[in-house]
C-alpha positions in Angstrom: 20.5 109.2 87.8 22.3 105.9 87.1 25.7 105.8 85.6 27.9 103.2 84.0 27.2 99.6 84.8 23.9 100.2 86.6 22.6 102.3 83.7 23.6 99.6 81.2 21.9 96.9 83.2 18.8 99.1 83.4 18.5 98.8 79.6 18.9 95.1 79.4 20.0 92.9 82.3 20.7 89.9 80.1 23.5 91.3 78.0 26.4 90.7 80.3 25.8 86.9 80.4 26.1 86.7 76.7 29.1 89.1 76.4 31.0 87.1 79.1 30.1 83.7 77.7 28.0 82.6 80.7 25.2 82.0 78.3 25.5 80.5 74.8 24.1 82.1 71.8 21.1 80.3 70.2 21.8 78.5 66.9 19.4 80.8 65.0 18.9 84.5 65.7 15.3 85.8 65.6 14.1 88.2 62.9 12.3 90.3 65.6 13.3 91.2 69.1 11.6 92.2 72.3 13.0 95.5 73.7 14.6 94.7 77.0 14.2 91.0 76.5 16.7 88.2 76.4 16.4 87.9 72.6 17.5 91.6 72.3 20.4 90.8 74.6 21.8 87.9 72.6 21.3 89.7 69.3 23.2 92.7 70.6 26.0 90.6 72.2 26.4 88.5 69.1 26.8 91.6 66.9 29.1 93.6 69.2 31.1 91.0 71.2 34.2 91.5 69.1 34.1 95.3 69.7 33.7 94.8 73.4 36.6 92.3 73.4 38.9 94.9 71.9 38.5 97.3 74.9 40.7 96.2 77.8 38.6 95.5 80.9 35.3 96.2 79.2 33.9 92.7 79.6 35.2 92.1 83.1 
């Protein structure tokens, strides 16, 4: 059983790059997403980045 970071990366390995700013968000978000895909990652990160930023150490 995976826990923490490894479990999260198992759901979508692209999310950290968008939450940390390593990758830029596209200008237009799609109206559909691919589960586990990069489009899901940037849509998730775009929506929840402020919440992640409020938790000390969460993004690092």
